[in-house]
N, C-alpha and C positions, 0 to 999 in steps of 0.2 A: 679539582672542582672549579678552578678559575676558568678553564676552557668552556665549561657548561654555562657559567655566568656570562662569559664573553659572547657565547652563541645567543643567549637570550637577549642581552643588551644590543647586539648587532641587529637582531630582528626587530626590536622595539624601535631602534633608530631608523631602520629601513621601511618599516610598515606603519609605525606610529601606534597609538592607542586611542580609543574613543575618549572624549571628554569625560572626566569623572571616574575613569578606570585606572587602577594600578594593578601590579602583579604581585601576588604573594608567592614567593619561591621558598620551598623547603627542600633541603638536601639530606638524604639518609646518612647515618653514621657508618659509612662503608669506605673501603679503599676505592679510589677513582676507578680502578680496573673492574671492580665489582658492581659499579653503577650501570644499570641497564639502559638508561636514557632518560628522556624528559617526557612526562605525561601531562597534557593539558587536562585538567579535571575540575570538579566542583569541590567545594568545601564540605567535609563530612559534618553531619549534625552530631556535635560532641560538646562536652563541657568539662570543667574541672570541679571535682568535689573537694572543696577547700577545708582544711583542718588547721588548727593552730596548736603548736607544741609550746608548752610553757617551759622555759629553760632558765638557767642561772649562768651569768657570765663569770669570769674569773674574779671579779671584784665583789661578787655576791649579789649583784643586781639581777632582778628577774626581767626577762624579755620574752617575746613571743615570736616563734619562727613559723612562717607560713609554709605549710606542706599540703599535700593533697594527692589525689589520684585522677588521672585523665580517664574520662568515661566516654567511650565511643559508642554511640547509639545507631551508627549508620555504617554498614559493612559493604556498601555498594562498590563494585569494581570501577566505578567512575569517580571515586572520591580521592582526595589527597591522602587520607590515611591508608587506603588500600595501596596507592602508588608507593608511599614510603615503606610500608611493610613488605612490599615485593621488590624493593631495590631500585625504584625509580625516583627521580627528582619530580616533585609535584609543582605544577605551575597553575595557579588559580587566579583568574581575572576577578578582581574585587571592585565593587562600585561603592561610592560614598553616599549616595542618596538612599537613606533608609526609610523614606516615606512609604507608607502602605497606601499607594495610590488607589487601589481597589476599595479602600475603606472611606475615602474622602466623601463620596456621594452620600453614603448612609449616615455619616456623622453630621452632614449638613442638614439632615432631617431632625436632629435633636433640638430641643427647646433650650438653647444656650443663652438667649438674650431675654432677660425678664422684662 
């Protein structure tokens, strides 16, 4: 897997990334020889359904263990989940600006200043 990471890192060094963009890299749990390659893709719409297990430690104290199930609601062939399920490393460009720019104009019509 080091060779795949080295390939990605070399490309980042050679080509750079736009401001505010980072790469989310996920590697499937496979032998290197079984990995089919790297897919540039988008993040699947998914979430974790979290649950808490109440447990008791060896000293008799209770604690809670976070568990849950991953719920994938997006089975598109252009997603990171599809890539991983089909033996590819997923490479997703992620941006940090979470502003809903398309909503700013409509929010500015609200009566926010009494």
